N, C-alpha and C positions, 0 to 999 in steps of 0.2 A: 592564478586560475582559482575560480571559486569553489569552495569546498561543496559537496554534494552530501546532502543527508537524507536517508530514505527510513520511513517510519513502516514495519512491516507487522501487522495484526494477523496472527495465525495461533490458533489453540491448539494444534497438534504439535507434539515435541519432535516427531520424526520429521515432519513437513518443515519446521523451523531449522533444524540441523541440515536438511538437504538445500533449503533455501540460503543459508549463510555458506555453506559449501559450494553452491552453484555461482553465488556473488563473488566468492574468493577466486574460483576456477576463471572467471572472468577478469581478473585484475582488480576486483572491488572489495578491500577488506575493511575499510573503516567507514564510519559513520552510517552503520546499519543499527538501527534500535527495534528490538521486538517487543511486541505486547502480545497478550495471550487472550484477551477479549475486548468487546467494544467499549465497556466501561474504563478499561485502561487506556483505549486510545483518547477517549475525551478528556480523561484526568492528565495525561501526560501532555496534550495539547494546551489545556488549561494552565498547568504548571509553567510550561515555556512561556507562554504569552504573558502570564501574571510576572514572571521574574524578569521579564524583558529580554529574554535570551533568544533573539531573532536567528542567531546561528544555529539554534537547536530545533528550529521549525524545520519540517521535513520539506524537501523540493517535491516528494511525491509521497502518496499513501499506497501501499499494497496492502488490500483489504479482503480478508475472507469473509464469506457471508455465513456461514454457519458457525458461529461461536457461542460459548455460554454467556449468561449474565444480559448482554446485548448484543444482538446479531449485527451482521455488516448492513443491513437494509436500514435498520434503525440509526447506525452510526452515521451511514451516508446520508440520510434525512437530515440529521442533526447538524453535520459538518457543512451542507449545503446552504442551511438556513442561517448559518452563524457569519456574521460579515467579517469576523477574526481568520474564519477558516474555509470560507467557500471558494477562494481561488487556489487552494491547495489542489493539484491533481490528485484524483481518487481512481486507482487502477483496481478493479474487482479480480480478485484471484480465487477462483472457486471450483469445485468439483462439478457443481451443476452446470449442465450444459442444456438449457432449457431455453427455448425462444422467449417464452413469456417472461420469464426470470429476467433474462437479459434486457428485454424492452423495459420492465419495471425498474430495472437499476439506471438505465439510461434516462428515463423519466424523473428519477431522483437526483439526477446531476452526475453520475458517473462520467470519468472522462475516457475510460477504456473498459473493457471486459474480456478478460482472458480465462479461459478454461484450463485448469492445472494439466500440465503434461503426464502422460502415462508412465514416463521413463525418465531416470537421471539425465541420460543424454539429451532428450529433449527438453529438459528443464534448463540444462546449461545453454542450450540453444534459445530457449525463451528468454532468459535472463540477459543474455547477449543483445537479443533485439530490445527489450525493455531497456537496458542501459544505453543503447545506441540512440533509440529515439528520446526518452524522457529526460536523458542527461546530456546528450550531444546535439541532438536536433531540435527538439520543442523549445520554445521560447516562453518563458512565464514572466508576466509582470513583476 
């Protein structure tokens, strides 16, 4: 079975901890890589592509919108305009629950938009759905 690798861009340390715990609760412990801002997303992908480490390229990116240095919107736009990264599914994972913002993200190329759950129990359920769909159901080239 192919190894699955997920890149998670989240600037809040508590949210990173909760996400890691939720993935672990869903039986997924390995191959999570966390970055804290948009600059780190792009640096990470650039480093992996330059080093020829295709196994370290993510199967999908979980991207927060509101981050320092470079926000998720800017990162999304850059990812989807770069031939090396545009096929990587990007799932926006944000507290922003605004229809105009969602529309903007889809226009920039987001593959999905999820509003962060309001409880840890709901986060575990959301991660289960993410895992089921993006790892077991969806087929990527």
